[in-house]
N, CA and C atoms of all chains as a GROMACS GRO file, in nm:
protein
  636
    1MET      N    1   6.804   5.012   0.204
    1MET     CA    2   6.899   5.103   0.253
    1MET      C    3   6.994   5.138   0.150
    2ILE      N    4   7.031   5.267   0.116
    2ILE     CA    5   7.124   5.308   0.014
    2ILE      C    6   7.272   5.323   0.070
    3GLN      N    7   7.340   5.269   0.008
    3GLN     CA    8   7.481   5.265   0.038
    3GLN      C    9   7.570   5.352  -0.051
    4ASN      N   10   7.624   5.470   0.008
    4ASN     CA   11   7.692   5.555  -0.087
    4ASN      C   12   7.842   5.498  -0.125
    5PHE      N   13   7.899   5.412  -0.052
    5PHE     CA   14   8.010   5.353  -0.108
    5PHE      C   15   8.034   5.220  -0.037
    6ALA      N   16   8.109   5.139  -0.087
    6ALA     CA   17   8.142   5.005  -0.053
    6ALA      C   18   8.236   5.012   0.063
    7GLN      N   19   8.222   4.932   0.175
    7GLN     CA   20   8.338   4.930   0.264
    7GLN      C   21   8.413   4.801   0.256
    8ARG      N   22   8.540   4.814   0.284
    8ARG     CA   23   8.622   4.691   0.277
    8ARG      C   24   8.590   4.610   0.386
    9LEU      N   25   8.620   4.469   0.364
    9LEU     CA   26   8.589   4.352   0.470
    9LEU      C   27   8.697   4.394   0.566
   10GLN      N   28   8.664   4.337   0.692
   10GLN     CA   29   8.736   4.370   0.820
   10GLN      C   30   8.774   4.246   0.873
   11ILE      N   31   8.903   4.262   0.931
   11ILE     CA   32   8.940   4.161   1.046
   11ILE      C   33   8.928   4.219   1.172
   12VAL      N   34   8.846   4.172   1.257
   12VAL     CA   35   8.798   4.244   1.380
   12VAL      C   36   8.858   4.158   1.503
   13VAL      N   37   8.926   4.246   1.587
   13VAL     CA   38   9.011   4.181   1.692
   13VAL      C   39   8.979   4.223   1.823
   14LEU      N   40   8.950   4.148   1.926
   14LEU     CA   41   8.927   4.190   2.068
   14LEU      C   42   9.058   4.164   2.136
   15GLU      N   43   9.144   4.266   2.180
   15GLU     CA   44   9.266   4.238   2.249
   15GLU      C   45   9.312   4.378   2.315
   16ASP      N   46   9.336   4.352   2.432
   16ASP     CA   47   9.359   4.486   2.514
   16ASP      C   48   9.505   4.515   2.527
   17ASN      N   49   9.592   4.404   2.518
   17ASN     CA   50   9.738   4.423   2.558
   17ASN      C   51   9.792   4.503   2.446
   18SER      N   52   9.878   4.608   2.495
   18SER     CA   53   9.941   4.679   2.380
   18SER      C   54  10.056   4.618   2.292
   19GLU      N   55  10.135   4.530   2.357
   19GLU     CA   56  10.223   4.464   2.290
   19GLU      C   57  10.161   4.354   2.181
   20ARG      N   58  10.068   4.291   2.236
   20ARG     CA   59   9.981   4.196   2.148
   20ARG      C   60   9.918   4.276   2.028
   21ARG      N   61   9.856   4.399   2.069
   21ARG     CA   62   9.799   4.452   1.954
   21ARG      C   63   9.884   4.502   1.852
   22GLU      N   64  10.015   4.560   1.895
   22GLU     CA   65  10.106   4.590   1.803
   22GLU      C   66  10.146   4.473   1.712
   23ALA      N   67  10.183   4.366   1.778
   23ALA     CA   68  10.227   4.231   1.696
   23ALA      C   69  10.118   4.204   1.605
   24MET      N   70   9.996   4.219   1.647
   24MET     CA   71   9.882   4.162   1.567
   24MET      C   72   9.867   4.250   1.443
   25MET      N   73   9.886   4.383   1.470
   25MET     CA   74   9.860   4.488   1.361
   25MET      C   75   9.973   4.450   1.249
   26ASP      N   76  10.094   4.428   1.289
   26ASP     CA   77  10.203   4.414   1.209
   26ASP      C   78  10.185   4.284   1.119
   27CYS      N   79  10.139   4.175   1.166
   27CYS     CA   80  10.108   4.064   1.116
   27CYS      C   81  10.015   4.072   1.013
   28LEU      N   82   9.898   4.129   1.058
   28LEU     CA   83   9.780   4.148   0.977
   28LEU      C   84   9.790   4.247   0.857
   29ARG      N   85   9.856   4.346   0.885
   29ARG     CA   86   9.891   4.438   0.768
   29ARG      C   87   9.988   4.379   0.663
   30ASP      N   88  10.085   4.291   0.722
   30ASP     CA   89  10.166   4.234   0.630
   30ASP      C   90  10.097   4.140   0.544
   31ARG      N   91  10.014   4.055   0.602
   31ARG     CA   92   9.939   3.939   0.533
   31ARG      C   93   9.810   3.967   0.472
   32PHE      N   94   9.749   4.074   0.525
   32PHE     CA   95   9.598   4.095   0.466
   32PHE      C   96   9.582   4.240   0.450
   33ALA      N   97   9.686   4.303   0.374
   33ALA     CA   98   9.688   4.452   0.353
   33ALA      C   99   9.541   4.503   0.279
   34ARG      N  100   9.490   4.405   0.209
   34ARG     CA  101   9.365   4.458   0.143
   34ARG      C  102   9.229   4.469   0.223
   35TYR      N  103   9.253   4.429   0.344
   35TYR     CA  104   9.145   4.446   0.445
   35TYR      C  105   9.159   4.533   0.558
   36ASP      N  106   9.058   4.587   0.611
   36ASP     CA  107   9.061   4.672   0.710
   36ASP      C  108   9.090   4.597   0.840
   37ILE      N  109   9.168   4.647   0.912
   37ILE     CA  110   9.186   4.578   1.062
   37ILE      C  111   9.137   4.670   1.176
   38VAL      N  112   9.039   4.606   1.245
   38VAL     CA  113   8.983   4.686   1.354
   38VAL      C  114   8.991   4.619   1.500
   39LEU      N  115   9.069   4.696   1.578
   39LEU     CA  116   9.107   4.629   1.703
   39LEU      C  117   9.008   4.695   1.817
   40PHE      N  118   8.976   4.616   1.916
   40PHE     CA  119   8.886   4.680   2.031
   40PHE      C  120   8.958   4.638   2.159
   41ALA      N  121   8.940   4.714   2.249
   41ALA     CA  122   8.998   4.679   2.385
   41ALA      C  123   8.886   4.652   2.486
   42THR      N  124   8.749   4.672   2.458
   42THR     CA  125   8.650   4.641   2.530
   42THR      C  126   8.549   4.568   2.462
   43ALA      N  127   8.467   4.464   2.519
   43ALA     CA  128   8.374   4.392   2.455
   43ALA      C  129   8.249   4.485   2.420
   44VAL      N  130   8.216   4.581   2.494
   44VAL     CA  131   8.117   4.675   2.457
   44VAL      C  132   8.121   4.747   2.342
   45GLU      N  133   8.244   4.792   2.310
   45GLU     CA  134   8.283   4.862   2.189
   45GLU      C  135   8.279   4.755   2.076
   46MET      N  136   8.320   4.652   2.099
   46MET     CA  137   8.334   4.544   1.989
   46MET      C  138   8.180   4.502   1.941
   47ILE      N  139   8.110   4.487   2.034
   47ILE     CA  140   7.963   4.432   2.014
   47ILE      C  141   7.887   4.552   1.927
   48ASP      N  142   7.912   4.671   1.977
   48ASP     CA  143   7.840   4.786   1.914
   48ASP      C  144   7.897   4.775   1.771
   49HIS      N  145   8.012   4.775   1.737
   49HIS     CA  146   8.071   4.768   1.601
   49HIS      C  147   8.004   4.648   1.524
   50LEU      N  148   8.006   4.532   1.588
   50LEU     CA  149   7.963   4.430   1.505
   50LEU      C  150   7.800   4.435   1.484
   51ARG      N  151   7.728   4.511   1.582
   51ARG     CA  152   7.589   4.521   1.552
   51ARG      C  153   7.567   4.632   1.441
   52ARG      N  154   7.650   4.733   1.426
   52ARG     CA  155   7.635   4.829   1.322
   52ARG      C  156   7.690   4.764   1.180
   53HIS      N  157   7.791   4.690   1.189
   53HIS     CA  158   7.841   4.631   1.067
   53HIS      C  159   7.853   4.467   1.061
   54PRO      N  160   7.736   4.426   1.070
   54PRO     CA  161   7.735   4.264   1.091
   54PRO      C  162   7.789   4.203   0.948
   55ASP      N  163   7.796   4.264   0.829
   55ASP     CA  164   7.835   4.187   0.715
   55ASP      C  165   7.987   4.219   0.677
   56LEU      N  166   8.059   4.300   0.757
   56LEU     CA  167   8.182   4.328   0.728
   56LEU      C  168   8.301   4.230   0.764
   57PRO      N  169   8.284   4.157   0.882
   57PRO     CA  170   8.395   4.089   0.939
   57PRO      C  171   8.412   3.981   0.829
   58LEU      N  172   8.558   3.962   0.804
   58LEU     CA  173   8.602   3.845   0.728
   58LEU      C  174   8.638   3.739   0.835
   59VAL      N  175   8.680   3.775   0.936
   59VAL     CA  176   8.718   3.672   1.058
   59VAL      C  177   8.706   3.764   1.188
   60ILE      N  178   8.678   3.701   1.303
   60ILE     CA  179   8.677   3.754   1.425
   60ILE      C  180   8.771   3.696   1.525
   61ALA      N  181   8.853   3.762   1.595
   61ALA     CA  182   8.943   3.708   1.673
   61ALA      C  183   8.926   3.756   1.816
   62LEU      N  184   8.907   3.664   1.924
   62LEU     CA  185   8.871   3.703   2.047
   62LEU      C  186   8.976   3.669   2.158
   63ASP      N  187   8.995   3.758   2.233
   63ASP     CA  188   9.067   3.736   2.371
   63ASP      C  189   8.953   3.708   2.474
   64HIS      N  190   8.977   3.663   2.587
   64HIS     CA  191   8.893   3.658   2.686
   64HIS      C  192   8.890   3.757   2.800
   65ASP      N  193   9.006   3.751   2.870
   65ASP     CA  194   9.030   3.837   2.994
   65ASP      C  195   9.086   3.972   2.935
   66LEU      N  196   9.012   4.076   2.981
   66LEU     CA  197   9.056   4.206   2.966
   66LEU      C  198   9.079   4.304   3.090
   67ASP      N  199   9.182   4.379   3.078
   67ASP     CA  200   9.204   4.455   3.199
   67ASP      C  201   9.111   4.589   3.199
   68LEU      N  202   9.079   4.630   3.348
   68LEU     CA  203   8.997   4.740   3.360
   68LEU      C  204   9.072   4.858   3.287
   69VAL      N  205   8.983   4.948   3.233
   69VAL     CA  206   9.024   5.072   3.155
   69VAL      C  207   9.029   5.194   3.242
   70PRO      N  208   9.128   5.245   3.279
   70PRO     CA  209   9.132   5.352   3.377
   70PRO      C  210   9.074   5.472   3.284
   71ILE      N  211   8.993   5.550   3.371
   71ILE     CA  212   8.949   5.678   3.303
   71ILE      C  213   8.978   5.790   3.412
   72ALA      N  214   8.907   5.910   3.403
   72ALA     CA  215   8.955   6.030   3.479
   72ALA      C  216   8.937   5.985   3.639
   73GLY      N  217   9.040   6.041   3.713
   73GLY     CA  218   9.054   6.031   3.846
   73GLY      C  219   9.100   5.880   3.874
   74LYS      N  220   9.047   5.826   3.981
   74LYS     CA  221   9.090   5.677   3.996
   74LYS      C  222   8.959   5.577   3.952
   75ARG      N  223   8.886   5.614   3.875
   75ARG     CA  224   8.782   5.550   3.816
   75ARG      C  225   8.831   5.458   3.703
   76VAL      N  226   8.750   5.342   3.692
   76VAL     CA  227   8.775   5.252   3.590
   76VAL      C  228   8.652   5.213   3.523
   77ILE      N  229   8.673   5.158   3.388
   77ILE     CA  230   8.559   5.109   3.312
   77ILE      C  231   8.572   4.952   3.309
   78ASP      N  232   8.455   4.892   3.331
   78ASP     CA  233   8.463   4.735   3.317
   78ASP      C  234   8.469   4.717   3.170
   79PRO      N  235   8.572   4.638   3.110
   79PRO     CA  236   8.574   4.627   2.959
   79PRO      C  237   8.498   4.504   2.912
   80GLY      N  238   8.447   4.437   3.024
   80GLY     CA  239   8.371   4.308   2.992
   80GLY      C  240   8.481   4.188   2.952
   81THR      N  241   8.426   4.095   2.876
   81THR     CA  242   8.510   3.984   2.845
   81THR      C  243   8.486   3.944   2.691
   82GLY      N  244   8.566   3.843   2.653
   82GLY     CA  245   8.550   3.787   2.521
   82GLY      C  246   8.416   3.713   2.522
   83ARG      N  247   8.386   3.661   2.659
   83ARG     CA  248   8.240   3.575   2.643
   83ARG      C  249   8.128   3.676   2.615
   84ASP      N  250   8.143   3.797   2.658
   84ASP     CA  251   8.034   3.885   2.626
   84ASP      C  252   8.015   3.896   2.471
   85VAL      N  253   8.140   3.905   2.410
   85VAL     CA  254   8.117   3.899   2.258
   85VAL      C  255   8.054   3.770   2.200
   86ALA      N  256   8.114   3.663   2.255
   86ALA     CA  257   8.066   3.531   2.204
   86ALA      C  258   7.928   3.527   2.224
   87ASP      N  259   7.885   3.559   2.335
   87ASP     CA  260   7.721   3.556   2.359
   87ASP      C  261   7.653   3.634   2.271
   88TYR      N  262   7.699   3.752   2.238
   88TYR     CA  263   7.634   3.833   2.128
   88TYR      C  264   7.653   3.760   1.999
   89LEU      N  265   7.756   3.690   1.962
   89LEU     CA  266   7.766   3.644   1.824
   89LEU      C  267   7.670   3.527   1.823
   90ALA      N  268   7.664   3.465   1.926
   90ALA     CA  269   7.566   3.331   1.934
   90ALA      C  270   7.427   3.368   1.909
   91SER      N  271   7.387   3.494   1.951
   91SER     CA  272   7.250   3.536   1.910
   91SER      C  273   7.244   3.578   1.761
   92GLN      N  274   7.342   3.583   1.700
   92GLN     CA  275   7.344   3.610   1.544
   92GLN      C  276   7.373   3.504   1.450
   93SER      N  277   7.332   3.515   1.327
   93SER     CA  278   7.366   3.412   1.219
   93SER      C  279   7.513   3.405   1.190
   94PRO      N  280   7.567   3.294   1.198
   94PRO     CA  281   7.718   3.286   1.169
   94PRO      C  282   7.742   3.345   1.037
   95ASN      N  283   7.850   3.411   1.011
   95ASN     CA  284   7.879   3.466   0.869
   95ASN      C  285   8.023   3.477   0.862
   96CYS      N  286   8.121   3.440   0.959
   96CYS     CA  287   8.271   3.435   0.933
   96CYS      C  288   8.312   3.342   1.058
   97PRO      N  289   8.433   3.290   1.030
   97PRO     CA  290   8.488   3.223   1.142
   97PRO      C  291   8.540   3.301   1.256
   98VAL      N  292   8.567   3.228   1.371
   98VAL     CA  293   8.612   3.303   1.500
   98VAL      C  294   8.743   3.231   1.548
   99VAL      N  295   8.827   3.306   1.576
   99VAL     CA  296   8.962   3.249   1.639
   99VAL      C  297   8.972   3.301   1.774
  100ILE      N  298   8.974   3.229   1.882
  100ILE     CA  299   9.003   3.256   2.021
  100ILE      C  300   9.138   3.240   2.044
  101HIS      N  301   9.188   3.341   2.134
  101HIS     CA  302   9.326   3.330   2.174
  101HIS      C  303   9.340   3.368   2.315
  102SER      N  304   9.335   3.294   2.401
  102SER     CA  305   9.326   3.291   2.552
  102SER      C  306   9.368   3.190   2.616
  103SER      N  307   9.431   3.209   2.724
  103SER     CA  308   9.492   3.093   2.804
  103SER      C  309   9.416   3.051   2.932
  104ASN      N  310   9.294   3.119   2.920
  104ASN     CA  311   9.174   3.089   3.027
  104ASN      C  312   9.099   2.973   2.991
  105VAL      N  313   9.139   2.852   3.018
  105VAL     CA  314   9.092   2.737   2.963
  105VAL      C  315   8.934   2.722   3.005
  106PRO      N  316   8.884   2.753   3.116
  106PRO     CA  317   8.742   2.733   3.148
  106PRO      C  318   8.665   2.827   3.055
  107ALA      N  319   8.720   2.943   3.045
  107ALA     CA  320   8.642   3.052   2.978
  107ALA      C  321   8.646   3.022   2.828
  108VAL      N  322   8.749   2.979   2.778
  108VAL     CA  323   8.763   2.931   2.641
  108VAL      C  324   8.669   2.817   2.606
  109THR      N  325   8.674   2.724   2.681
  109THR     CA  326   8.585   2.613   2.670
  109THR      C  327   8.432   2.640   2.659
  110GLY      N  328   8.404   2.741   2.750
  110GLY     CA  329   8.252   2.800   2.739
  110GLY      C  330   8.233   2.870   2.608
  111MET      N  331   8.330   2.967   2.579
  111MET     CA  332   8.306   3.038   2.445
  111MET      C  333   8.286   2.966   2.334
  112ILE      N  334   8.386   2.844   2.322
  112ILE     CA  335   8.376   2.757   2.200
  112ILE      C  336   8.243   2.682   2.200
  113GLN      N  337   8.198   2.644   2.323
  113GLN     CA  338   8.087   2.567   2.310
  113GLN      C  339   7.951   2.654   2.279
  114THR      N  340   7.956   2.775   2.334
  114THR     CA  341   7.846   2.874   2.298
  114THR      C  342   7.848   2.905   2.143
  115LEU      N  343   7.960   2.929   2.095
  115LEU     CA  344   7.969   2.966   1.942
  115LEU      C  345   7.924   2.846   1.862
  116GLU      N  346   7.994   2.734   1.882
  116GLU     CA  347   7.967   2.623   1.811
  116GLU      C  348   7.826   2.575   1.804
  117GLU      N  349   7.755   2.574   1.924
  117GLU     CA  350   7.604   2.540   1.948
  117GLU      C  351   7.528   2.632   1.856
  118SER      N  352   7.572   2.752   1.832
  118SER     CA  353   7.487   2.842   1.732
  118SER      C  354   7.550   2.841   1.586
  119GLY      N  355   7.647   2.748   1.555
  119GLY     CA  356   7.685   2.726   1.408
  119GLY      C  357   7.813   2.789   1.372
  120TRP      N  358   7.875   2.858   1.463
  120TRP     CA  359   7.994   2.925   1.424
  120TRP      C  360   8.104   2.834   1.429
  121SER      N  361   8.196   2.864   1.313
  121SER     CA  362   8.310   2.784   1.301
  121SER      C  363   8.427   2.848   1.405
  122VAL      N  364   8.486   2.767   1.489
  122VAL     CA  365   8.571   2.826   1.592
  122VAL      C  366   8.708   2.751   1.598
  123SER      N  367   8.814   2.810   1.614
  123SER     CA  368   8.942   2.758   1.645
  123SER      C  369   9.000   2.838   1.743
  124ARG      N  370   9.104   2.773   1.797
  124ARG     CA  371   9.159   2.833   1.924
  124ARG      C  372   9.312   2.830   1.919
  125VAL      N  373   9.383   2.949   1.964
  125VAL     CA  374   9.533   2.955   1.973
  125VAL      C  375   9.563   2.980   2.127
  126ILE      N  376   9.681   2.902   2.166
  126ILE     CA  377   9.703   2.927   2.297
  126ILE      C  378   9.827   3.016   2.316
  127PRO      N  379   9.791   3.126   2.376
  127PRO     CA  380   9.911   3.239   2.389
  127PRO      C  381  10.028   3.205   2.474
  128ASP      N  382  10.135   3.260   2.449
  128ASP     CA  383  10.259   3.220   2.519
  128ASP      C  384  10.296   3.353   2.580
  129ALA      N  385  10.409   3.348   2.645
  129ALA     CA  386  10.454   3.463   2.733
  129ALA      C  387  10.476   3.598   2.647
  130ASP      N  388  10.556   3.575   2.544
  130ASP     CA  389  10.590   3.687   2.455
  130ASP      C  390  10.485   3.696   2.341
  131THR      N  391  10.525   3.760   2.230
  131THR     CA  392  10.438   3.773   2.125
  131THR      C  393  10.469   3.682   2.006
  132ARG      N  394  10.570   3.591   2.022
  132ARG     CA  395  10.614   3.509   1.910
  132ARG      C  396  10.497   3.428   1.862
  133TRP      N  397  10.404   3.386   1.957
  133TRP     CA  398  10.290   3.314   1.928
  133TRP      C  399  10.200   3.378   1.814
  134ILE      N  400  10.206   3.514   1.821
  134ILE     CA  401  10.126   3.595   1.736
  134ILE      C  402  10.169   3.563   1.593
  135ARG      N  403  10.289   3.595   1.586
  135ARG     CA  404  10.373   3.582   1.443
  135ARG      C  405  10.369   3.438   1.389
  136GLN      N  406  10.342   3.347   1.469
  136GLN     CA  407  10.352   3.195   1.433
  136GLN      C  408  10.209   3.135   1.443
  137ALA      N  409  10.166   3.084   1.548
  137ALA     CA  410  10.046   3.012   1.555
  137ALA      C  411   9.919   3.097   1.533
  138TRP      N  412   9.907   3.218   1.567
  138TRP     CA  413   9.804   3.303   1.578
  138TRP      C  414   9.768   3.350   1.434
  139ILE      N  415   9.879   3.390   1.354
  139ILE     CA  416   9.864   3.452   1.220
  139ILE      C  417   9.827   3.331   1.123
  140THR      N  418   9.882   3.226   1.150
  140THR     CA  419   9.849   3.094   1.086
  140THR      C  420   9.699   3.068   1.095
  141ALA      N  421   9.649   3.055   1.228
  141ALA     CA  422   9.520   3.038   1.258
  141ALA      C  423   9.410   3.137   1.190
  142ILE      N  424   9.452   3.254   1.178
  142ILE     CA  425   9.374   3.363   1.116
  142ILE      C  426   9.365   3.331   0.973
  143ARG      N  427   9.478   3.300   0.914
  143ARG     CA  428   9.482   3.260   0.767
  143ARG      C  429   9.406   3.157   0.736
  144ASN      N  430   9.439   3.032   0.803
  144ASN     CA  431   9.358   2.915   0.794
  144ASN      C  432   9.208   2.925   0.808
  145ALA      N  433   9.167   3.013   0.901
  145ALA     CA  434   9.020   3.024   0.912
  145ALA      C  435   8.969   3.115   0.814
  146ILE      N  436   9.030   3.215   0.754
  146ILE     CA  437   8.972   3.284   0.652
  146ILE      C  438   8.957   3.204   0.532
  147VAL      N  439   9.075   3.113   0.493
  147VAL     CA  440   9.072   3.031   0.371
  147VAL      C  441   8.973   2.936   0.373
  148SER      N  442   8.946   2.850   0.503
  148SER     CA  443   8.863   2.764   0.515
  148SER      C  444   8.716   2.799   0.491
  149ALA      N  445   8.698   2.928   0.536
  149ALA     CA  446   8.539   2.994   0.523
  149ALA      C  447   8.520   3.041   0.388
  150VAL      N  448   8.597   3.027   0.299
  150VAL     CA  449   8.558   3.072   0.162
  150VAL      C  450   8.456   2.993   0.108
  151ALA      N  451   8.341   3.055   0.056
  151ALA     CA  452   8.222   2.981   0.017
  151ALA      C  453   8.260   2.927  -0.123
  152PRO      N  454   8.167   2.804  -0.149
  152PRO     CA  455   8.198   2.738  -0.274
  152PRO      C  456   8.150   2.840  -0.402
  153ALA      N  457   8.202   2.813  -0.526
  153ALA     CA  458   8.182   2.920  -0.641
  153ALA      C  459   8.042   2.915  -0.672
  154THR      N  460   7.967   2.809  -0.640
  154THR     CA  461   7.827   2.807  -0.692
  154THR      C  462   7.740   2.916  -0.617
  155VAL      N  463   7.776   2.955  -0.492
  155VAL     CA  464   7.716   3.045  -0.417
  155VAL      C  465   7.746   3.196  -0.484
  156HIS      N  466   7.862   3.202  -0.536
  156HIS     CA  467   7.907   3.339  -0.591
  156HIS      C  468   7.880   3.323  -0.750
  157SER      N  469   7.761   3.308  -0.789
  157SER     CA  470   7.753   3.307  -0.925
  157SER      C  471   7.774   3.419  -1.022
  158ASP      N  472   7.782   3.538  -0.943
  158ASP     CA  473   7.811   3.669  -1.014
  158ASP      C  474   7.955   3.674  -1.061
  159HIS      N  475   8.045   3.588  -1.017
  159HIS     CA  476   8.183   3.590  -1.057
  159HIS      C  477   8.198   3.495  -1.158
  160SER      N  478   8.252   3.523  -1.278
  160SER     CA  479   8.291   3.431  -1.392
  160SER      C  480   8.428   3.412  -1.402
  161MET      N  481   9.564   2.069   0.046
  161MET     CA  482   9.652   2.199   0.030
  161MET      C  483   9.564   2.300  -0.050
  162ASP      N  484   9.568   2.405  -0.032
  162ASP     CA  485   9.489   2.539  -0.085
  162ASP      C  486   9.592   2.621  -0.155
  163LEU      N  487   9.546   2.686  -0.278
  163LEU     CA  488   9.616   2.769  -0.347
  163LEU      C  489   9.535   2.901  -0.351
  164THR      N  490   9.603   3.018  -0.293
  164THR     CA  491   9.530   3.140  -0.283
  164THR      C  492   9.623   3.247  -0.350
  165ASN      N  493   9.573   3.361  -0.352
  165ASN     CA  494   9.647   3.486  -0.389
  165ASN      C  495   9.672   3.572  -0.273
  166LEU      N  496   9.670   3.528  -0.148
  166LEU     CA  497   9.676   3.591  -0.036
  166LEU      C  498   9.823   3.630   0.004
  167SER      N  499   9.903   3.544  -0.035
  167SER     CA  500  10.061   3.563   0.018
  167SER      C  501  10.137   3.645  -0.082
  168GLY      N  502  10.249   3.694  -0.039
  168GLY     CA  503  10.328   3.770  -0.118
  168GLY      C  504  10.381   3.689  -0.256
  169THR      N  505  10.383   3.562  -0.240
  169THR     CA  506  10.435   3.475  -0.331
  169THR      C  507  10.348   3.490  -0.475
  170PHE      N  508  10.210   3.456  -0.435
  170PHE     CA  509  10.116   3.467  -0.554
  170PHE      C  510  10.019   3.574  -0.538
  171LEU      N  511  10.074   3.697  -0.550
  171LEU     CA  512   9.989   3.818  -0.529
  171LEU      C  513   9.935   3.867  -0.655
  172PHE      N  514   9.823   3.798  -0.697
  172PHE     CA  515   9.774   3.845  -0.834
  172PHE      C  516   9.647   3.936  -0.815
  173ASP      N  517   9.630   4.022  -0.916
  173ASP     CA  518   9.501   4.100  -0.885
  173ASP      C  519   9.383   4.066  -0.982
  174ASP      N  520   9.410   3.942  -1.047
  174ASP     CA  521   9.295   3.896  -1.142
  174ASP      C  522   9.289   3.745  -1.125
  175GLU      N  523   9.189   3.679  -1.164
  175GLU     CA  524   9.176   3.528  -1.159
  175GLU      C  525   9.265   3.456  -1.249
  176SER      N  526   9.290   3.534  -1.358
  176SER     CA  527   9.393   3.444  -1.464
  176SER      C  528   9.523   3.393  -1.408
  177GLY      N  529   9.587   3.500  -1.332
  177GLY     CA  530   9.712   3.458  -1.264
  177GLY      C  531   9.702   3.337  -1.190
  178LEU      N  532   9.605   3.330  -1.106
  178LEU     CA  533   9.586   3.226  -1.001
  178LEU      C  534   9.564   3.104  -1.076
  179ARG      N  535   9.483   3.094  -1.185
  179ARG     CA  536   9.434   2.992  -1.262
  179ARG      C  537   9.573   2.934  -1.311
  180GLU      N  538   9.645   3.027  -1.369
  180GLU     CA  539   9.779   2.971  -1.444
  180GLU      C  540   9.866   2.904  -1.343
  181VAL      N  541   9.885   2.953  -1.219
  181VAL     CA  542   9.974   2.890  -1.116
  181VAL      C  543   9.914   2.751  -1.098
  182ALA      N  544   9.776   2.754  -1.077
  182ALA     CA  545   9.718   2.608  -1.057
  182ALA      C  546   9.741   2.504  -1.164
  183LYS      N  547   9.738   2.574  -1.282
  183LYS     CA  548   9.782   2.480  -1.414
  183LYS      C  549   9.921   2.442  -1.397
  184VAL      N  550   9.997   2.523  -1.380
  184VAL     CA  551  10.150   2.485  -1.380
  184VAL      C  552  10.191   2.402  -1.266
  185ILE      N  553  10.119   2.415  -1.150
  185ILE     CA  554  10.137   2.302  -1.041
  185ILE      C  555  10.078   2.180  -1.072
  186ARG      N  556   9.969   2.163  -1.142
  186ARG     CA  557   9.905   2.041  -1.178
  186ARG      C  558  10.001   1.975  -1.298
  187GLN      N  559  10.056   2.066  -1.379
  187GLN     CA  560  10.139   1.994  -1.485
  187GLN      C  561  10.263   1.950  -1.424
  188ALA      N  562  10.298   1.981  -1.308
  188ALA     CA  563  10.434   1.936  -1.224
  188ALA      C  564  10.402   1.813  -1.168
  189GLY      N  565  10.279   1.768  -1.166
  189GLY     CA  566  10.226   1.644  -1.097
  189GLY      C  567  10.186   1.663  -0.949
  190ILE      N  568  10.180   1.793  -0.914
  190ILE     CA  569  10.120   1.803  -0.775
  190ILE      C  570   9.974   1.826  -0.792
  191PRO      N  571   9.897   1.742  -0.722
  191PRO     CA  572   9.748   1.746  -0.721
  191PRO      C  573   9.694   1.875  -0.654
  192VAL      N  574   9.608   1.939  -0.738
  192VAL     CA  575   9.526   2.064  -0.663
  192VAL      C  576   9.396   2.018  -0.670
  193MET      N  577   9.345   1.993  -0.563
  193MET     CA  578   9.194   1.952  -0.546
  193MET      C  579   9.091   2.060  -0.585
  194THR      N  580   8.991   1.998  -0.638
  194THR     CA  581   8.875   2.085  -0.674
  194THR      C  582   8.826   2.157  -0.546
  195GLY      N  583   8.803   2.284  -0.562
  195GLY     CA  584   8.783   2.366  -0.459
  195GLY      C  585   8.898   2.429  -0.361
  196ALA      N  586   9.003   2.378  -0.404
  196ALA     CA  587   9.130   2.435  -0.331
  196ALA      C  588   9.187   2.568  -0.378
  197VAL      N  589   9.143   2.608  -0.499
  197VAL     CA  590   9.192   2.739  -0.572
  197VAL      C  591   9.104   2.838  -0.521
  198ARG      N  592   9.152   2.917  -0.427
  198ARG     CA  593   9.041   3.029  -0.364
  198ARG      C  594   9.109   3.173  -0.403
  199PHE      N  595   9.021   3.250  -0.466
  199PHE     CA  596   9.051   3.393  -0.498
  199PHE      C  597   9.014   3.505  -0.397
  200PHE      N  598   9.108   3.578  -0.382
  200PHE     CA  599   9.091   3.688  -0.285
  200PHE      C  600   9.092   3.831  -0.369
  201PRO      N  601   8.966   3.882  -0.401
  201PRO     CA  602   8.971   4.005  -0.489
  201PRO      C  603   9.059   4.103  -0.417
  202VAL      N  604   9.135   4.190  -0.482
  202VAL     CA  605   9.226   4.285  -0.417
  202VAL      C  606   9.152   4.415  -0.369
  203ASP      N  607   9.020   4.427  -0.418
  203ASP     CA  608   8.959   4.539  -0.362
  203ASP      C  609   8.925   4.542  -0.214
  204GLY      N  610   8.933   4.422  -0.155
  204GLY     CA  611   8.900   4.406  -0.010
  204GLY      C  612   8.755   4.414   0.004
  205ILE      N  613   8.680   4.440  -0.087
  205ILE     CA  614   8.535   4.460  -0.078
  205ILE      C  615   8.453   4.337  -0.104
  206THR      N  616   8.493   4.267  -0.227
  206THR     CA  617   8.429   4.158  -0.268
  206THR      C  618   8.470   4.021  -0.170
  207ARG      N  619   8.369   3.964  -0.128
  207ARG     CA  620   8.420   3.845  -0.057
  207ARG      C  621   8.496   3.746  -0.122
  208PRO      N  622   8.583   3.671  -0.077
  208PRO     CA  623   8.682   3.574  -0.153
  208PRO      C  624   8.589   3.458  -0.201
  209TYR      N  625   8.628   3.392  -0.298
  209TYR     CA  626   8.544   3.280  -0.349
  209TYR      C  627   8.625   3.163  -0.415
  210ILE      N  628   8.578   3.055  -0.410
  210ILE     CA  629   8.651   2.952  -0.476
  210ILE      C  630   8.654   2.959  -0.624
  211LEU      N  631   8.776   2.959  -0.682
  211LEU     CA  632   8.784   2.966  -0.830
  211LEU      C  633   8.768   2.837  -0.905
  212GLU      N  634   8.822   2.733  -0.858
  212GLU     CA  635   8.807   2.614  -0.925
  212GLU      C  636   8.847   2.495  -0.833
   0.00000   0.00000   0.00000
């Protein structure tokens, strides 16, 4: 495949709450300005993106519970859940860490088990009522996941 | 402890700056373990790697 231009690595986030999305964007832009930040509100869209760009994520952040998405009239779209994304990832080779932020304990337990059984490195952050946890525990977990996943220098022999 | 060029404190665009910081920290008596110095290329395209 011929690639005309190199794409920046991405921090890929599944989160549907607008306040959380705004706080996450602020933190990520502040700390990781060199990377593209891609947010999704539905699992289907995120899976489609990951399918088309499997090598771009530097880290993947997943919520579990997502609100129905209203469309024309009184109709709604089922956004799926973070578990759908975890199941998709579990069918792929692990190539970046995953950080899960959800207070749905049974769902998180299942996501972690599924991902870890497939070799993915997973960490978890427990959300709080407001968005302070994003500026504290979540961004720290994202940073630690990214730094911990850095490959040994022997793998990158092209760097001198 | 890890040492990176991710934060605003040590925002270097090349490896030499980060190596220099690691050297100064070691000279101050603070141990920097092998594998702890991790470089994040500023182009955002190249994957980060362990510098030393």
